[in-house]
N, C-alpha and C positions, 0 to 999 in steps of 0.2 A: 502493500498500501503507499504510496505516494505521500510527502509534507501534508501535499495542500487535502488530501480525499482524508487524511485525518481530522483537520482540522475546519472541515465541512460543518457546518451547524447543524442543525435537526430540522429537517422542514413537515412542517405539520400541513400536511393539503387533502384535502376531501380526495375517499376512494377515487373517485370520477375526476378530478381535476381536466380542464383540458389544456390541449397544449399550448393554449394564448395565457389562462393562469400559470404556467410553468414558467410562462418566459420570461412576463410581471415581475414572477420572484425573482428570476435569475438574473434581467434588472436591475433591478434593486438592489442584489447582492453585489453586480460588478460595480457598479456604480460607486460604492465603497471607498472612502481611502482604504490601505492596509491596517491603517492602529484601529480604526473601527470596524475594521472586518475582524477583526484577530477577537473580536470580545465581544459577538456578536454569536447567540449559545445555541438560538433556536430561530426560527422564522415561520410563521403560521399566516395563512392565506384562507379564508371562507370563501374569496370571490377575488377581482382581480382588483375591487377598487376598498380592499381590507387588508393589507400589507399590514401584518405588524411583528418588530423585531425584538426578541428580548436579549439585551444585554448582561454580561455579567453586573454583580453588583447590586441587582434585583431592577437592574433599568431595562425599559420598555421606549420604543420606541412604533409611533402609528405612522407608518409610510403613507396610505391610503394608496392610490394608485402610482400604476409603472412611471406616472406624466413627471416631466422634468426632475428625472432622478437623479441628473448632474448637477441640477442645483440644489435638490434636498442633501445631495451626498456631501456637496461645498458647506452648507451649511450646518448641519447634523456636530460635527468638531465643535464650532460656536456654539452652540448651545447645551449642549455637555459641559462645557467649561462653565457653563453659570449652577452646575450642580439641577436636584432634584430626581425622581425617577421616573417620571411618566413624560414623554417627547412628542410632542402632535401637529408631523410638519408636513399632513398630507395636502395645506397650501401653504406653499413657499414664501405665499404674501402674510401672512398671520399667523406663525408659531407658535405653541403654544408650549411652556413646561410648568408642570408641575409637580 
């Protein structure tokens, strides 16, 4: 097993997940910086608009859809630096930290 395969987060997707849903989850994960990607413990998605990343330190990121994944990935490290447990970046123009 390669190092990348060992570090892959656990994916929780519906058994009948479409190719589009799988592609959207991959887009979100692939857009993350290496530092953030290394913190992802699991990813779940019940639909293409409901992607959720579970990070270490009991932090969660509601990604929403794969739209604007590059912008979301650039914004996330800034938000993580503010502390908090839950980060909603589903709307890049209106992120929320709780």
